[in-house]
N, C-alpha and C positions, 0 to 999 in steps of 0.2 A: 447384453448388459452395458451399464452405463458406469463408468469409472467415477468414483469419488474420492478424494483425498482422504488419508488416513489423519485420524484425529489429532495425532502428534504434528503432523505437518501444518495442521489447519491451527493449531494452537501456536505454534512458531509463529506463523504470519500474524496472527493475532497480537501477540506479544512484540514482535518486532515492529509492526506498523503503529502499534498503540505509542510504544516508546518514544519513537521518530515523531511521531504526530505531536503527543503532548510537548515535547522538548522544543518543536519548532514553534507551535502556536505561543507557548509561554515566553521563549525569546524574543518572538515579535511584540508581544504585549509589553514585556519588560522594556525593550529597546524603546517602544513608543512614550512609555513612562518616563524614562530617561532623557527623551529628546524632545517631547512635546508638551508635557505638563508643566503648566504655568508660564507658557511663551505664547506670544502671539500667533495664531492659527490663520492659514492662508485659508481663503473664504471657502475653497474648493475641498479643504481637508476633510476626510472621512476615514473613519476607523475600518479596519477589515472586519467582515461579519463576524467573527469569531472572538473580537474584542468589544467590550462595552465601554462607555465612558460616562462621566460627571462633568457637565460643562458648567461653566460660571463666566461671568463678565469683569474682565480687569481692567487695567488703566488703558490697555492697547486694543479692547475688544474683547470677543469670544475667546475664551481659554479654556483648556482642557485641564480638569482638577485631578481625575484620576482615571486609570485605566485598568480594567479586570477582564479576566479570561472568561468566555462564555462557555463554558463545561459541556453543554447539552449541545450546543453548535459543533465542538470538537468531537465529542462523543459520536455524535450521526455521521461526521465525516470518516471517523474511525471506521466504523460499519461498513460504510460504503466503499471506502477504499479496499477493506479486507474483502468484502463480498466479490468485489471486481477481480482482485488478485486471484482469489481461490477460483473463480467462474473462469477466467482466463486460461489457468493451468489446466484446469479439468477438462476445458473444450479442446485444448491442442492433444491432450491425451486422448481423448474420446475420438478424436479425428484419425488416430491410428488404429482404431479397433474396428474391423469390419463386422457387419450384421451376422448376428447368430455367434459370433465368437464369445468365448468365456474367459474373464480373467482367473487365472489360477495362483499368480503369486504377485505381491506389490513389495518391492525392495526399494524404497525411496527414503534419502536421509538429507539433513541440511548439515551444511559445513559452516564455519565461521566467516566466511566471505558472502553471506546471503545467497549460495548457492543450493538448489535442490537438484539432486542427481541420483540416478539409480535405474530401475528397471520396471515395468510392468510387463508381466507375461502371461501367455494363456497356453494351451496345448500345442498351437501351430506357430506362434508369433511371440517375438520378445520387442519391446519397445524400450530403447534407450533414452532416457529423460535427462536434459539440461536445462536448468531453468535459474536465471540469475535476476535480480531485481534491483533498482536504484530508485532514488528520490529526487524529484525536482521540487525546490522549496521557494516559499513566499510568492512572490509575484511571478516566479517562473512556473509555477505549478497551476494546474486547471482550477483548484479550488481555493487558492490564496493562501493555505496553509502547506500542504505536502501532496504530492501526488505520486502514487507508486507506478515506476515503468519496469515491466518485467519482459525480458526476452527469453522465449523458450524454443528450444529445439527438441523434436521428438523424430527419432530415426526408427524405422520400423525394420526387423529383419525377420524372415521366414527361417523357423528351426530346421527344417529340412536343408537349406542352404547352408546354415552353419554347421550342421552335422557332417555336411560333405566336405568341408573344408579340414 
C-alpha cells in the first residue's frame, strides 16, 4: 500500500505555500516599481520572469514605466512547489513501509511553526513523522520567487519491540 497525505495536510501545504509565494512575488514586483520605474536602467537589467514591464524611452535612455505581477507564472510555480513538497513528504513516509504492509492509522497534524508531526501505523509498525519546512526567497531561491525546503525525519518502530518495553 502506498501512503498518500490526508487532504487536510495537502490543503495546509497549498495554503501556506500559496500565501508565501504570492507575498514574495508581489513584494519583489512592488520593490522594483519603487526602485526602477522612471529611472535609467542598466543595459543588462532584466525583470524576473514573474514580473512583466512596460518600457519606454526617457531622457536617459530606456526606462521602465510600470511593473506588473504575472499571475500565471506565479500560479504555475505555486503548483510545482506544492507538488514537490507533498511528493517529498510522501516519499519519505513510503520509504518506511515495507512491501506487503498495510497502513491502518494516520495521525498527522500541522502546528503553527510549519511542522507536520504524528504517526503512520500498521499492524506491525509505527512510523514517527516529523517534517518542517522553510523558504528561500528571491535570488536565493531556485525559481526566483520562493523555494520550499523540507526537512523530514521518519523513524520506524516495530510494535513488538514497543510492546516489550
